[in-house]
C-alpha positions as CSV (number, residue, x, y, z in Angstrom):
1,M,83.0,42.9,131.2
2,L,81.1,45.7,130.7
3,H,83.3,47.8,132.7
4,D,86.4,47.0,130.5
5,V,84.2,47.8,127.1
6,L,83.3,51.3,128.8
7,T,86.8,51.9,129.6
8,G,88.1,51.2,126.2
9,A,85.4,53.2,124.7
10,A,86.3,56.1,127.0
11,L,90.1,55.8,125.9
12,A,89.2,55.7,122.3
13,V,87.0,58.7,122.5
14,F,89.5,60.6,124.6
15,G,92.4,59.4,122.5
16,S,91.0,60.6,119.5
17,A,90.0,64.0,120.9
18,G,93.6,64.3,122.0
19,A,94.7,63.5,118.7
20,T,92.6,65.8,117.0
21,A,93.6,68.7,119.4
22,I,97.3,68.1,118.8
23,G,96.7,67.9,114.9
24,V,94.8,71.2,115.1
25,I,97.4,73.1,117.0
26,A,100.3,71.6,114.7
27,A,98.6,72.6,111.7
28,S,98.0,76.3,113.0
29,V,101.5,76.3,114.2
30,A,103.6,75.0,111.4
31,P,102.9,77.6,108.7
32,Q,104.5,80.2,111.1
33,W,107.2,78.1,112.5
34,R,110.0,80.1,111.0
35,R,108.6,83.3,112.1
36,I,108.0,81.9,115.8
37,C,111.9,80.7,115.6
38,R,112.8,84.1,114.3
39,L,111.0,86.1,117.0
40,A,112.3,83.6,119.8
41,L,116.0,84.3,118.8
42,G,115.4,88.1,118.9
43,N,115.0,89.2,115.5
44,V,112.6,91.8,115.8
45,E,110.1,92.4,112.7
46,P,109.8,95.8,111.3
47,A,106.5,97.5,112.3
48,Y,103.3,97.1,110.2
49,T,102.7,100.6,108.5
50,T,99.3,101.5,106.7
51,T,99.0,103.7,103.9
52,A,96.9,106.9,104.1
53,P,93.5,106.3,102.7
54,T,92.7,107.8,99.4
55,R,89.7,110.0,98.5
56,D,87.8,107.1,97.1
57,V,88.1,105.0,100.3
58,L,86.6,108.0,102.2
59,T,83.6,108.4,99.9
60,S,82.7,104.8,99.6
61,P,79.3,103.9,100.5
62,P,80.0,101.5,103.4
63,L,82.1,104.4,104.9
64,L,79.4,107.0,104.4
65,A,76.9,104.7,105.8
66,K,78.9,103.9,109.2
67,R,79.7,107.6,109.4
68,F,75.8,108.3,109.0
69,L,75.0,105.8,111.7
70,Q,77.7,107.2,114.1
71,E,76.4,110.8,113.9
72,R,72.8,109.9,114.7
73,P,71.3,108.0,117.8
74,L,70.1,104.5,116.8
75,A,67.1,104.5,119.1
76,R,65.0,107.0,120.8
77,P,65.2,107.0,124.6
78,L,62.3,105.0,126.1
79,D,59.2,106.7,127.4
80,P,58.9,107.0,131.2
81,L,57.2,104.0,132.6
82,A,53.5,104.3,133.2
83,P,52.4,104.4,137.0
84,T,51.5,100.8,138.3
85,G,48.4,100.1,140.2
86,A,44.6,100.4,139.5
87,P,43.6,103.4,137.5
């Protein structure tokens, strides 16, 4: 009796987990389905090209801060270890 109840509970848990997984996969693939089919049929998409950054982008504070951090070490080297043992 208890075995049958636990088997039913296990089937319900794993069944609902499987249904949730299938739903998540379907929800993530469904918006791109046309694109996936076009790519599978051999229609190559044009390459994504970026535009050259403008002067405002190069002087923005986040980029300046990033450049500042890249030019300087973030931590100084560790001091040599003190000799171990009794003084």
